[in-house]
C-alpha positions as CSV (number, residue, x, y, z in Angstrom):
1,X,56.3,-54.6,-177.9
2,X,52.8,-54.2,-179.1
3,X,51.4,-56.7,-181.5
4,X,48.6,-56.2,-184.0
5,X,45.4,-58.0,-183.2
6,X,42.7,-59.9,-185.2
7,X,39.5,-61.6,-184.5
8,X,39.5,-65.4,-184.4
9,X,37.0,-65.4,-187.3
10,X,39.5,-63.5,-189.4
11,X,42.4,-65.9,-189.0
12,X,40.8,-69.4,-188.9
13,X,37.9,-71.5,-189.8
14,X,35.9,-73.3,-187.1
15,X,34.3,-76.7,-188.1
16,X,31.8,-78.1,-185.6
17,X,31.6,-81.8,-184.9
18,X,28.7,-84.1,-185.7
19,X,25.9,-85.1,-183.3
20,X,26.4,-88.9,-183.3
21,X,23.2,-90.7,-182.1
22,X,23.4,-93.6,-179.7
23,X,21.9,-95.8,-182.4
24,X,25.0,-95.1,-184.5
25,X,27.5,-96.3,-181.8
26,X,29.2,-99.6,-182.3
27,X,31.8,-101.9,-180.7
28,X,34.2,-101.2,-183.6
29,X,35.0,-98.7,-186.2
30,X,36.5,-95.2,-185.5
31,X,36.5,-93.6,-182.1
32,X,34.1,-90.7,-181.6
33,X,36.0,-87.9,-179.8
34,X,33.8,-86.3,-177.1
35,X,34.8,-83.5,-174.7
36,X,35.7,-85.9,-172.0
37,X,38.2,-87.6,-174.3
38,X,40.1,-84.3,-174.8
39,X,40.7,-83.5,-171.1
40,X,40.9,-87.1,-169.7
41,X,42.8,-89.8,-171.5
42,X,41.2,-92.5,-169.2
43,X,37.7,-91.9,-170.5
44,X,36.4,-94.6,-172.8
45,X,35.4,-93.9,-176.4
46,X,32.2,-94.6,-178.3
47,X,32.9,-96.1,-181.7
48,X,31.0,-96.0,-185.0
49,X,31.2,-97.5,-188.5
50,X,28.9,-94.8,-189.9
51,X,30.3,-93.0,-193.0
52,X,30.2,-89.2,-192.6
53,X,31.4,-86.2,-194.6
54,X,35.2,-85.7,-194.6
55,X,35.0,-82.6,-192.5
56,X,34.2,-84.7,-189.4
57,X,37.4,-86.8,-189.6
58,X,40.5,-85.8,-187.6
59,X,44.0,-87.2,-187.2
60,X,47.1,-86.5,-185.1
61,X,48.1,-82.8,-185.0
62,X,44.6,-81.4,-185.4
63,X,43.8,-78.4,-183.2
64,X,40.5,-78.8,-181.4
65,X,38.5,-76.4,-179.3
66,X,35.8,-77.6,-176.9
67,X,33.1,-74.9,-176.7
68,X,30.6,-76.5,-174.3
69,X,30.8,-78.0,-170.8
70,X,31.7,-77.0,-167.3
71,X,33.6,-73.7,-167.1
72,X,37.1,-74.1,-165.9
73,X,37.4,-77.8,-166.8
74,X,35.9,-78.4,-170.2
75,X,36.6,-75.3,-172.3
76,X,39.9,-75.1,-174.1
77,X,42.2,-75.8,-177.1
78,X,43.9,-79.2,-177.4
79,X,46.1,-81.0,-179.9
80,X,44.7,-84.4,-180.9
81,X,47.4,-87.2,-180.7
82,X,45.5,-90.5,-180.7
83,X,45.1,-91.3,-184.3
84,X,42.3,-91.2,-186.9
85,X,38.9,-90.5,-185.3
86,X,35.6,-88.7,-185.7
87,X,34.7,-85.4,-184.1
88,X,31.6,-85.2,-182.0
89,X,29.4,-82.1,-181.6
90,X,30.4,-79.3,-179.1
91,X,34.0,-79.4,-180.4
92,X,35.4,-77.2,-183.2
93,X,38.1,-78.4,-185.5
94,X,40.3,-75.2,-185.7
95,X,41.8,-74.5,-189.1
96,X,44.2,-71.5,-188.8
97,X,45.5,-69.6,-191.9
98,X,49.1,-70.9,-192.1
99,X,50.2,-67.6,-193.6
100,X,49.1,-65.8,-190.4
101,X,49.3,-68.3,-187.6
102,X,51.5,-71.1,-186.2
103,X,49.3,-73.8,-184.7
104,X,51.3,-74.2,-181.5
105,X,51.1,-70.4,-180.9
106,X,47.4,-70.3,-181.7
107,X,46.6,-73.0,-179.1
108,X,48.2,-70.9,-176.4
109,X,46.6,-67.8,-177.6
110,X,43.1,-69.4,-177.5
111,X,43.7,-70.8,-174.0
112,X,44.9,-67.4,-172.8
113,X,41.4,-65.9,-173.4
114,X,39.3,-68.7,-171.9
115,X,38.1,-66.2,-169.3
116,X,36.6,-64.2,-172.2
117,X,35.1,-67.4,-173.6
118,X,33.5,-68.3,-170.3
119,X,32.2,-64.7,-169.8
120,X,30.4,-64.9,-173.3
121,X,28.9,-68.4,-172.6
122,X,25.4,-69.2,-171.6
123,X,23.4,-72.3,-170.5
124,X,21.9,-74.2,-167.6
125,X,23.2,-75.5,-164.3
126,X,26.7,-76.8,-164.6
127,X,26.8,-76.6,-168.4
128,X,27.7,-73.6,-170.5
129,X,28.1,-73.0,-174.3
130,X,29.6,-70.3,-176.5
131,X,28.2,-69.7,-179.9
132,X,30.4,-69.8,-183.0
133,X,29.7,-66.2,-183.7
134,X,30.7,-65.0,-180.3
135,X,33.9,-67.1,-180.3
136,X,34.8,-65.7,-183.8
137,X,34.4,-62.2,-182.5
138,X,37.1,-62.5,-179.8
139,X,40.5,-61.1,-180.6
140,X,44.0,-62.3,-180.1
141,X,47.5,-60.7,-180.7
142,X,49.2,-61.7,-184.0
143,X,53.0,-61.3,-183.8
144,X,55.2,-62.2,-186.8
145,X,55.5,-65.9,-187.5
146,X,59.1,-66.1,-186.2
147,X,58.0,-64.4,-183.0
148,X,55.1,-66.9,-182.7
149,X,57.5,-69.8,-183.0
150,X,59.7,-68.3,-180.3
151,X,56.8,-67.7,-177.9
152,X,55.4,-71.2,-178.5
153,X,58.8,-72.8,-177.8
154,X,59.2,-71.0,-174.5
155,X,55.6,-71.9,-173.4
156,X,56.1,-75.5,-174.6
157,X,59.0,-75.9,-172.1
158,X,57.0,-74.4,-169.2
159,X,54.0,-76.5,-170.1
160,X,56.1,-79.6,-170.1
161,X,57.0,-79.0,-166.5
162,X,53.3,-78.6,-165.6
163,X,52.6,-81.8,-167.5
164,X,55.2,-83.8,-165.5
165,X,53.7,-82.4,-162.2
166,X,50.2,-83.5,-163.3
167,X,51.5,-86.9,-164.2
168,X,53.0,-87.2,-160.7
169,X,49.6,-86.3,-159.2
170,X,47.9,-88.9,-161.5
171,X,50.3,-91.6,-160.4
172,X,49.6,-90.8,-156.7
173,X,45.8,-91.1,-157.4
174,X,46.4,-94.4,-159.2
175,X,48.4,-95.6,-156.2
176,X,45.4,-94.9,-153.9
177,X,43.1,-96.7,-156.3
178,X,45.4,-99.7,-156.4
179,X,45.6,-99.8,-152.6
180,X,41.8,-99.8,-152.4
181,X,41.5,-102.7,-154.8
182,X,44.3,-104.6,-153.1
183,X,42.6,-104.4,-149.7
184,X,38.9,-104.7,-150.7
185,X,38.8,-105.9,-154.3
186,X,36.3,-104.5,-156.9
187,X,33.2,-103.4,-154.8
188,X,30.9,-104.5,-157.7
189,X,32.1,-108.1,-158.3
190,X,33.2,-108.4,-154.6
191,X,35.8,-111.1,-155.2
192,X,36.7,-111.2,-151.5
193,X,33.1,-112.0,-150.5
194,X,32.5,-109.1,-148.1
195,X,29.1,-108.6,-146.6
196,X,26.7,-106.8,-149.0
197,X,24.2,-104.2,-147.8
198,X,21.8,-101.8,-149.4
199,X,23.1,-98.2,-149.0
200,X,19.8,-97.3,-147.3
201,X,20.6,-99.9,-144.6
202,X,23.8,-98.1,-143.5
203,X,22.5,-94.5,-143.8
204,X,20.7,-92.6,-141.1
205,X,19.3,-90.3,-143.7
206,X,20.0,-88.6,-147.0
207,X,20.1,-84.8,-146.5
208,X,19.4,-82.3,-149.2
209,X,19.5,-78.5,-149.5
210,X,17.7,-75.7,-151.1
211,X,18.0,-73.4,-154.1
212,X,17.6,-69.7,-153.0
213,X,18.1,-66.9,-155.5
214,X,21.9,-66.3,-155.8
215,X,24.4,-63.9,-157.2
216,X,26.7,-65.0,-160.0
217,X,29.7,-64.2,-157.8
218,X,31.4,-66.4,-155.1
219,X,30.3,-65.7,-151.5
220,X,32.7,-63.6,-149.4
221,X,34.2,-65.3,-146.3
222,X,31.5,-63.6,-144.1
223,X,28.6,-64.3,-146.4
224,X,26.4,-67.3,-146.8
225,X,26.9,-69.2,-150.1
226,X,25.3,-72.2,-151.8
227,X,27.5,-74.9,-153.4
228,X,27.5,-75.3,-157.1
229,X,27.7,-78.8,-158.7
230,X,31.4,-78.1,-159.5
231,X,32.1,-78.4,-155.7
232,X,31.6,-82.2,-156.0
233,X,31.6,-83.0,-159.8
234,X,35.1,-84.4,-159.9
235,X,34.9,-86.4,-156.7
236,X,37.0,-84.0,-154.6
237,X,35.4,-81.2,-152.6
238,X,36.0,-77.7,-153.8
239,X,34.6,-75.0,-151.5
240,X,35.4,-72.3,-154.0
241,X,32.6,-73.6,-156.3
242,X,29.8,-71.6,-154.6
243,X,27.5,-68.7,-155.2
244,X,26.7,-65.9,-152.8
245,X,23.0,-65.9,-151.6
246,X,20.9,-62.8,-152.3
247,X,18.9,-60.7,-149.9
248,X,20.6,-61.8,-146.7
249,X,19.1,-65.3,-146.8
250,X,20.3,-67.6,-144.0
251,X,19.9,-71.3,-144.7
252,X,18.8,-73.7,-141.9
253,X,21.6,-75.1,-139.8
254,X,21.0,-78.7,-141.0
255,X,22.0,-77.8,-144.6
256,X,25.4,-76.2,-143.7
257,X,28.3,-78.2,-145.1
258,X,30.7,-79.5,-142.4
259,X,34.0,-81.3,-142.4
260,X,33.5,-85.1,-142.5
261,X,30.4,-84.8,-144.8
262,X,30.1,-87.2,-147.8
263,X,28.4,-85.3,-150.6
264,X,26.7,-86.8,-153.7
265,X,25.5,-85.1,-156.9
266,X,22.0,-86.3,-157.6
267,X,21.7,-84.5,-161.0
268,X,24.2,-83.7,-163.8
269,X,25.1,-84.9,-167.2
270,X,25.1,-88.7,-167.6
271,X,28.9,-88.8,-167.4
272,X,29.0,-86.7,-164.2
273,X,25.9,-87.6,-162.3
274,X,26.4,-89.5,-159.0
275,X,29.8,-88.0,-158.2
276,X,30.8,-88.4,-154.6
277,X,33.2,-86.3,-152.5
278,X,34.5,-86.2,-148.9
279,X,34.7,-82.9,-147.1
280,X,38.2,-82.8,-145.4
281,X,37.7,-79.2,-144.4
282,X,35.5,-76.3,-145.4
283,X,34.9,-72.6,-144.7
284,X,31.8,-71.8,-142.7
285,X,28.5,-70.5,-144.1
286,X,28.3,-72.8,-147.2
287,X,24.9,-74.5,-147.7
288,X,23.9,-77.6,-149.7
289,X,21.9,-76.9,-152.9
290,X,19.0,-79.2,-153.8
291,X,21.1,-80.9,-156.5
292,X,23.6,-82.3,-153.9
293,X,22.8,-84.9,-151.3
294,X,24.6,-85.5,-148.0
295,X,25.0,-89.2,-147.1
296,X,24.6,-89.5,-143.3
297,X,25.8,-92.8,-142.0
298,X,24.0,-94.2,-139.0
299,X,25.8,-94.8,-135.7
300,X,25.6,-98.5,-136.1
301,X,26.5,-98.6,-139.9
302,X,29.9,-100.2,-139.3
303,X,31.1,-98.1,-142.2
304,X,33.6,-95.2,-142.2
305,X,32.8,-92.0,-144.3
306,X,36.2,-92.1,-146.0
307,X,35.7,-95.7,-147.0
308,X,32.2,-95.0,-148.3
309,X,33.6,-92.1,-150.4
310,X,36.4,-94.2,-151.9
311,X,34.1,-97.1,-152.6
312,X,31.5,-94.8,-154.4
313,X,34.1,-93.4,-156.8
314,X,35.5,-96.7,-158.0
315,X,34.8,-97.1,-161.8
316,X,32.5,-100.1,-161.4
317,X,30.5,-98.4,-158.7
318,X,30.3,-95.2,-160.8
319,X,28.7,-97.2,-163.6
320,X,26.3,-98.9,-161.2
321,X,25.3,-95.5,-159.7
322,X,24.8,-93.9,-163.1
323,X,22.4,-96.8,-163.9
324,X,20.1,-95.5,-161.2
325,X,19.6,-92.2,-163.0
326,X,16.5,-91.5,-165.0
327,X,15.1,-88.5,-166.8
328,X,13.3,-87.4,-170.0
329,X,15.1,-87.2,-173.3
330,X,17.3,-84.1,-173.5
331,X,17.2,-83.5,-169.7
332,X,19.9,-84.0,-167.1
333,X,19.6,-87.4,-165.5
334,X,18.5,-87.5,-161.9
335,X,18.9,-90.0,-159.1
336,X,16.2,-90.0,-156.5
337,X,16.7,-90.8,-152.8
338,X,14.6,-93.9,-153.0
339,X,16.6,-95.3,-155.9
340,X,20.0,-94.4,-154.3
341,X,19.0,-96.3,-151.2
342,X,18.8,-99.5,-153.3
343,X,22.4,-99.3,-154.3
344,X,24.3,-102.4,-153.2
345,X,27.6,-101.7,-151.3
346,X,30.2,-103.9,-149.6
347,X,30.8,-103.7,-145.9
348,X,34.3,-105.1,-145.0
349,X,35.4,-105.4,-141.3
350,X,35.7,-102.1,-139.5
351,X,39.3,-102.8,-138.6
352,X,40.3,-103.1,-142.2
353,X,38.4,-99.9,-143.1
354,X,40.3,-98.1,-140.3
355,X,43.6,-99.4,-141.7
356,X,42.7,-98.1,-145.1
357,X,41.7,-94.7,-143.7
358,X,45.1,-94.4,-142.1
359,X,46.7,-95.1,-145.5
360,X,44.4,-92.4,-147.1
361,X,45.5,-89.8,-144.5
362,X,49.2,-90.5,-145.2
363,X,48.5,-90.4,-149.0
364,X,46.8,-87.1,-148.6
365,X,49.9,-85.6,-147.0
366,X,52.0,-86.8,-149.9
367,X,49.5,-85.5,-152.5
368,X,49.5,-82.1,-150.8
369,X,53.3,-81.7,-151.6
370,X,52.7,-82.8,-155.2
371,X,49.9,-80.2,-155.5
372,X,52.2,-77.5,-154.1
373,X,54.8,-78.4,-156.8
374,X,52.2,-78.3,-159.5
375,X,50.9,-74.9,-158.3
376,X,54.4,-73.5,-158.5
377,X,54.8,-74.8,-162.1
378,X,51.3,-73.6,-163.0
379,X,52.0,-70.1,-161.7
380,X,55.2,-69.9,-163.7
381,X,53.4,-71.0,-166.9
382,X,50.6,-68.5,-166.3
383,X,53.1,-65.7,-165.7
384,X,55.0,-66.5,-168.9
385,X,51.7,-66.7,-170.8
386,X,50.6,-63.2,-169.6
387,X,53.9,-61.7,-170.5
388,X,53.9,-63.4,-173.9
389,X,50.6,-61.9,-175.0
390,X,51.5,-58.5,-173.6
391,X,54.6,-58.5,-175.8
392,X,56.9,-58.7,-172.8
393,X,58.5,-62.1,-173.2
């Protein structure tokens, strides 16, 4: 079956959020919905008591579209379900024509063309944006309303399976966090009284890479590539986040990424700067960029790399790390090597760290199974989505 199509601008209105200033934030009032609040319910809100025009208010059931951020993680359409709030900039309130579109169907339709949204976007390192005009020009299929309801109902069921798999993975991650806190306590408040050292005291060096001219495409298995920020941004290593190097450039051996490395993003947005990831395994011929540090522990550090990684990603430590960043207004915050070396870290007994590493290895095996189950449910959902918008469902 072939459906008629229409541009997004023809079937809905897009209302952009407001740029709330830090001086307008408060400890009470209404929550300000930022992009991170859409795709991560654990992220804290900023609040405000400022009175703004009615178009910036949202409530349960609103269809929202984030049009700025990191491709693959930030862009997308979401239903808001956490009560009355205010909409921040970089998010559109999507108001579809009810005579033409069912909201539930429209959300799936928007998310089915995210690859087109990303291809139309522009921006600097790690952050991309799509203009309202370009988004409105993209087209989607428009089946009859009853057909939209049927498609949405089928995709809802498949999406619910994906959601349960994601929740299982989130619970596994929470279990690991709880195990760390049970064994070591909060590394910032240090309730167990562990020895405290400066990070620079346990490091042999902080390595950094280079920024050669790169292609926009990912490096082939036999080509040299340079990591993008996305390889570390979410505190797990992703080797697929890389760019092929142009002109046959071969980086020096000391900036090739290796299994066992602890990587650290020195520059990003304030919310993402200072992310740390452990490299369990990696393909060869991937080099560090100048925006990612490698934390090289000294031989007598009495600290294990996996423990260092897990300590650095605890919430309190993330806040302490972000406080080290500086930069001019409007720029991405940066953490220098000298400031990073001043970071205070706990150093529990090596035997206890070894016990924790054994636990992490067992946990990783369990998480691998959960990820396989999620991958299966995700493939099913994507297959149904493709068939739905080809008129084959």
